[in-house]
C-alpha positions, 0 to 999 in steps of 0.5 A, spaced: 895 799 218 890 799 212 895 802 207 900 795 208 895 790 208 893 789 201 902 790 199 903 784 205 897 779 201 900 780 195 907 779 197 905 772 202 901 771 195 907 770 191 911 767 197 906 762 197 906 760 190 914 759 190 913 754 196 907 750 192 911 750 186 917 746 190 913 742 194 909 740 188 916 738 185 917 734 191 911 731 190 912 728 183 918 725 185 915 721 190 908 720 187 912 716 181 918 713 185 916 710 192 909 712 194 901 712 192 898 718 190 895 718 198 901 716 201 904 722 197 899 727 199 899 724 207 906 726 207 905 734 206 900 733 212 904 728 217 911 732 216 909 739 216 904 738 222 910 738 227 912 744 224 906 747 224 905 746 232 911 749 233 910 755 231 903 756 233 907 755 240 912 759 239 908 766 236 903 765 241 909 765 246 912 771 243 906 775 242 904 773 249 896 772 247 892 766 249 890 761 243 883 765 241 876 762 242 873 758 236 866 756 234 863 752 230 862 756 224 870 755 224 870 748 225 864 747 219 869 751 215 875 748 217 872 741 216 870 742 209 876 746 207 881 740 210 877 735 206 876 738 199 884 740 199 885 732 200 881 730 195 884 736 190 892 734 192 889 727 191 887 728 184 893 733 182 898 727 184 894 722 180 895 727 174 902 726 174 901 719 171 897 721 166 899 722 159 894 727 158 897 731 164 898 738 160 890 738 158 889 736 166 893 742 169 889 747 163 882 745 167 884 745 174 887 752 173 880 755 171 879 754 179 880 762 179 873 763 176 870 757 180 873 760 187 869 767 184 863 762 184 864 759 190 866 765 194 859 768 193 856 761 194 858 760 201 861 767 204 857 772 199 864 775 196 863 778 189 869 781 186 869 788 181 868 788 174 875 790 172 877 784 177 874 779 174 876 782 167 883 781 170 882 774 172 879 772 165 885 775 162 889 771 166 885 765 164 886 766 156 894 766 158 893 760 162 890 756 156 895 759 152 901 756 157 897 750 158 897 745 152 902 739 149 909 741 147 907 740 139 902 746 141 896 742 139 890 746 143 886 745 148 879 741 144 872 740 147 874 733 146 879 733 151 874 733 157 872 726 155 878 724 158 880 722 165 886 727 165 880 733 164 876 729 169 882 730 174 883 736 173 876 740 172 875 736 180 881 737 183 880 746 181 872 745 184 875 742 190 881 747 191 875 752 190 872 750 195 878 749 200 881 756 199 873 759 200 873 754 206 879 757 209 878 764 209 871 763 212 875 759 217 879 765 218 874 770 219 870 766 224 877 766 229 875 771 235 882 775 233 884 782 230 891 778 229 891 776 221 897 772 222 895 769 229 888 767 225 892 764 220 896 759 224 890 757 228 886 756 222 892 752 218 894 748 225 887 746 226 886 743 219 893 740 218 891 736 224 884 734 221 887 733 214 893 728 218 888 724 221 883 723 216 889 721 212 891 717 217 885 713 217 884 712 210 891 709 209 891 704 215 884 702 212 885 702 205 892 702 203 896 697 207 904 699 207 903 707 204 904 709 212 911 705 213 912 708 205 911 715 207 917 714 213 922 710 209 921 717 204 923 722 209 929 724 206 924 727 201 919 727 205 921 732 210 922 738 204 915 737 202 912 737 210 917 744 211 915 747 204 908 746 205 908 749 212 911 755 208 906 755 202 900 753 207 902 760 212 902 764 206 896 762 203 892 762 209 894 769 211 893 771 205 886 768 205 886 772 212 887 779 209 883 778 202 878 776 197 880 768 196 878 769 189 884 775 188 888 771 192 887 765 187 888 769 181 896 773 184 896 766 185 897 764 178 904 766 177 906 759 180 905 757 173 910 761 171 915 759 176 914 751 174 915 753 167 922 756 169 923 751 174 922 746 167 927 750 164 932 751 169 932 744 172 930 739 166 932 744 160 926 743 156 924 749 151 919 754 151 916 755 145 913 762 143 906 760 144 908 759 152 912 765 152 905 769 149 901 766 155 906 768 161 906 775 157 898 775 158 899 772 165 903 777 167 899 782 164 893 779 168 896 780 174 899 786 174 892 789 173 890 784 177 894 788 183 892 795 180 885 795 181 884 792 188 
């Protein structure tokens, strides 16, 4: 079983990146067409929750096990991860409306390095020297990929714009959510990593749905009705969100969150491919170089772990 686990975390991480690429495309459409940033964020939680709870019930029934015990550590990490992910998702959705979107996404992708730091602070987990080298190479590839279509490099002056602020904030918050979810999953008294992942996911999304429901009711009247009205697209957001979140949670249960996030950078390559296939955008020489460097870093990461 120990021999298979590394292969499993790699497979589910790649699947999670694919699901997330589709979900962000759908959320971008909703955020620019019908919903606010809060409404688009809420849609991923409310429409995925019924599927997640049904999946948990089916898994418990099929495996013949009882719901595992949870404690204060589980709920503490779960709440920290839930709120961090809500705020991070809002930051990303707000980025969709920024002119300097590429700059913001560049800084968001530094979440991989931030996850290394947060993992060390919260769980005492570090990464090996070869693993850190692979992560650093991946960050360089992301810098090549990110930038504007004219080929301009990211400058220090870009740190002062709104997009950069949103990108940095989302990266920090996503780092906290990833490490917190690993902490919550490891706190569950069960040996089955899939069961731990589903239980953590169900608890977290329930909290997120409740938090967003209260927030929208008090601060954004009309958005809850707008989310229901957008069900034709939001339903698919819920399904892809469930698939992606489940895969992320399984990966976080099996492996250091920093390594999972590093491998998950393949999402950016998928995003570039989606832009080319669906929006007929051309890939620049720098983007090709960035994808090549990123692929090398991912292969290095898989080999050194």
